[in-house]
N, C-alpha and C positions, 0 to 999 in steps of 0.2 A: 225723700229717701225710701219710703215704703209706697207700694202701689195701691191704687184704689182710693176712692173718695172717703171711705171709712177706715183708712189705714190708721195705725196707732198714732197718737198725738193729737190729731184733728186740729182744728183751729185753736190757737193758743196753747197747744200741747208742746211737748219737749222738742219738737222739730224733727222727730224720726231718727231712727238709728243711723241713717246715712249722714245726718247733719248737713251742713252747708257743702260738704264734699260730695254729695250724691250727684252722680253724673249720668244716671240712666244706663250705665254700662252693665250688662249682665255678668254674673259670675262666670268667668271662663272655665270651661271644663279642663283647661290646662292641656298639656300634652297627655290627654287621658290614656291614649294607647301607649305612650311612652312610659306611663306608670304601670303598665300591665305587661308583664313578661310571660309569654306563653311558652313554657318549657315543654316541648312536644315529645322529646325522647332523650334519655340519657343512657348511652350505651358505652361501656368501657371499651376502649380500643384494644383489640387483640394484637399483641406485638409479637411477631415471629422473627426471631433473629436467625434467618436462614443463612447458613454459611456453606461454602462449597466443600465437597469431598469428605472423606473420612468415614469410618465406621460403617454402619448399616444404612446411613442416611442417604448417601449419594445425592445430596442437594435436594432431597424430597421429590425426586423425579416421578412421583405418581406410582411408585412400586407397591404402595399399600402394605409395606412391611413384609414383602416377600422374602424368600430365602436368598441369602447372600450368594448362593451357588449359581443364581441366575444372572449375576453381574456380567454386563457386556461392555463396560467402559474400557477403552483402550487409551494408551498414552502415546505421545509423539515419539516416533522412533529416533534414536540418538543420531542416526545417519541421515535424517531428512534434509533435503536440500532447501534453500530459501523458498523456492516455488512450492515444494511439498508442504512446508510449514504453513504457508498462507492457505493452500488448498485444504489441509487438514483442519485448520482453525475454522474456516468458513463452512466446511462440510459438517463439522461438529455442531456449529450453531444451527445449521439447517436441520440436523437430526435431533435437536433439542438436548444435546449432551454437554452440559456445562463443565463437567469434570475433564472430559477430553479436550474441550476448547481451552480450558485453563492450562492444560499440560503443555500447550504450545507457547505459553507466555513466560517470559523470563522472570518477571516479578510484577506485582501489582502495587501501585502507589497507595499509601495509606488512605483509607476511606471506608465508607459503609458498603460492604459487599453483599448485603441482603438480597439484592436483585440478581446476583450472579448464580442463578439456580436453574434446574431443569424446568420447574413450574413456570418461571418467568419466560423462558424460551418457548415453552409449549404454548403459552398464552399469546405471545407475539406471533409465532408461526401460524396460529389459528386465524389471526387477523390478516397477516401479510406474510406468507411463507417465503423463505429465502430459497431461490432456485436459480438454475442456469449459471452456475459459478464458472467463471473462466479466469484463470490466473496466467499472466504473461511471464514468459521466461525472462528473468532479469538480465541485464547487460552490464558491462563494465566490470571494474575491479570489485570483487566481493570479499576481499581479504579480511575486512573487519565488519562486513555486513553492508546493507544498503537498502534501497527502496524497491518494493515489489508492487506492481500495478495489478489490480483485479477488477473485474466487473461481475455483477450478479443482479438478479431481480429480487425486489422486495415487494411482494404482491405484484402489481402491474408496473411498478416504477423501476426503471433501470438505474442502477447505482454504479458509478465509476469512482474508485477510490484507490488510495495508495497506503501500503503498510510498511513500517520500518522494521527490518529484520536485522538482528545483531548476532555475532558469533563468527565461527570459522569452520573450515572443513574438519579440523582435528577435534574440536570440542562440540561441534554441532551448532545448529541455528535455532533461535527463538524469536518470537515477536516482542517488540518493545512497545509497551503501553498501547495496545490496540483498542482499548475501551473508550467509551464516552461516559456520559453522566445523565442522570434524571433528577430534576429538582421539583419538589412538591411544596407549594407555598404555605406559609403559616395560616393563611385564611381558611385552610381545611382543618385546622386543629379543632378537636372536640367531636369530629365525625369519625366513624369507623370507615376508613378509606382503604381501597385496594388498588394495586397496580397489576394488571393481567390476572386478576382474581386472587392475588396474594395480599394479605393484610400487612399494611405498612403505616408509618407515621410521616407527617410532613418532614422534609429535610432533603439533603443532597446525597445521592447514591451513585456508586460506580455502576456502569451499565454496559452490557454487551451491545454490539451492533444488532439492531432489531427494532421491533415495534412495541410501543407501550401505550396502555389504555388505563386511565384513571377513572374510578367509580366510587360510590359509597354504598355500604350495606346497611346504613342507619335507616330505620323505617321513617317514612314521611319526607325524606330529603332527597334532593337530586343535585348533581353537579353538571353545570352547563358550561359552554365555551369550547376551547380546544382541548377535548378530552383524549384525543389520539395524537401521539407524537412519535418521532423516529430518531434513532441514532444510525447514521449511514456511514460514518467514518470515525477514525480515532479522534479523540478530544471533543467531539461534537456533543452538545447538550440537548436533550429532548426537552423542548420548551412547551410547557402547558400554559399558554397565554390566555389571559382573559377569563380564567376560571371563576365561576360564580356559584355560590351555594343558594339553593332555593328550596321551595316546598313543592312536592308533587300534589296531585289532586286530593289524595287522602290527607296529606299534611295540611293543605289549605283549609279543608273542611274542619279538621281538628283545631286549627288555629282560631277560626271564626267561632267555633263552639266554646273554646276556652275563654276567648275575649268577651263574648256575650255573657257568659256566666259571671265573669268577674265584674263587668260593667253593671249588670243588673243588681249584683250584690252591693256595689258601691252606691249606686243611685238610690237603692232602697234603704240605705242606712239613715237613721235619724240622729246619729251622733255627729259631733264636731269632726272627729277623725273618720271621715267617710272612706278614705282610700282613693285610689285612682287619680290622684291629683286634686281631689275635692275636699281636702282637709281645711277646716276653718278655725280662725281664732275666735274665742268667745267675746272679745271686746271689739265694739264698733267705734267709729270715730267720734260719735256724739256722747260717748260714755256709757252707752247702753250695753247690757250683757245678754248674750243669747242664752236661752235656756237649753241646757243639754237634754237631748232626747226629743226635742220639739221640731227638729229640722225635717222639711220635706223637699227633696230634690226631684226635679222632673226633667228628663232628657227631651230636648226639642225634637220635633218631628224630622227635621233635616238631619240632625245628628244620628237619629235612629236609622235612617236610610243608609247613611255612610257606614254605619257600624256593620251592616250586612255585606258591604262590598270593599272591605279593607284589603289593601295590597300588603301581604306579609313580607317583611324584610329581615332575614337573618342578620344578626350583628356580625360585622367583619371580624372582630377580635374573638368572638365566641358565637359561632353559628347556632348553638343550641338555644340562644336567647333570640326570640323572634318578636319584632315590633311592627306596629302599623302607624298610620298617620293621625294627625289631629282631626277630630271629627266634628267638633262644634261646641255648644255651650249647654248649660243646664239652668233652669229657673230654680231659685231657692226661696223658700218661705220658712219663717221660724218665729217663735215667741221670744220676747225680749223683756227686760225689766231695767228700771232706773229710778232711784230715789222714791221707791214705794209705788211707782207706776209700772204698768205692764201693758203689753199689746202683742199683736201678731200681724205680720204682713210680709209682703214680698221684699226681699232685700236686693236693692239695685246697685249699691256701691259699697265699698269697704274702705275703712280708714286704716291708719298706720297700725301695725301690729297684726294685721290679718294675714295669715299664711295660706296661699293657694298652691 
């Protein structure tokens, strides 16, 4: 049960703390890194409920709080033809004018409208501007509305889509549900995330036709995968597939430093409750009792090397909690006592009641 020819008990001794159950198996370090959570940053999400139109806001279109007298937003003319309605809508998107674009829409289905703003349009147009808009003259009976075809370029991509226009010559025409959607997965919760530079939370959003880019402003973290997505036609969803949260170079360095500090403290502990998955029960299988404060833990050389090359993994449900892999084992030496006898030695096995 104890290492070395001079281990406690000796010939005719109590048989050592490991008793007959000693197996020579070293105390596992346990999922040592699993017991160490490196919280690298905690930043409250800034939630901007950006709604369209109204007041001096104008959807926050970068006016910087300027005088309302500089307002240039226009509304759809009541006499606009079906073709003019589609042209007006697409031109408003190209110009980054959310309020004018919305004035061509008959109604918006209930949803989160936080992305229907000038800022979002400006960010999308900076990535892939909407240009070369061509709207076809609709044919057929338009007594109650109908479909209008249009082509345009989004960046270098040619888009060919169809809009549904409702209304009549007497009351005018409007677009019916021309928007798509943007979905941000729950795996991003806990991070300060942005879409086209605007702070948002994970969830489902109504979205204009355009380009969307997701990022994080949380220090030390990155988002990889499909971070750019588009809505090119009504009802389409911008899919951010395979998004993964990771650490950048600075974050990885901070993780390694935090883990090493925690592991060094746990290994240096002489107490039964060492932390990092190294906690021990005082009672060994042979009835011996470990003396509190006498424990010496030593990290193996192989484990020490792995400690410096850990691959940090943010937790899926809470990316602010970052974990690493199992790295190895520790050697444990301690004093023990039983029935008036005592000794000290390396502990190789543990009996029932030992918690690791």
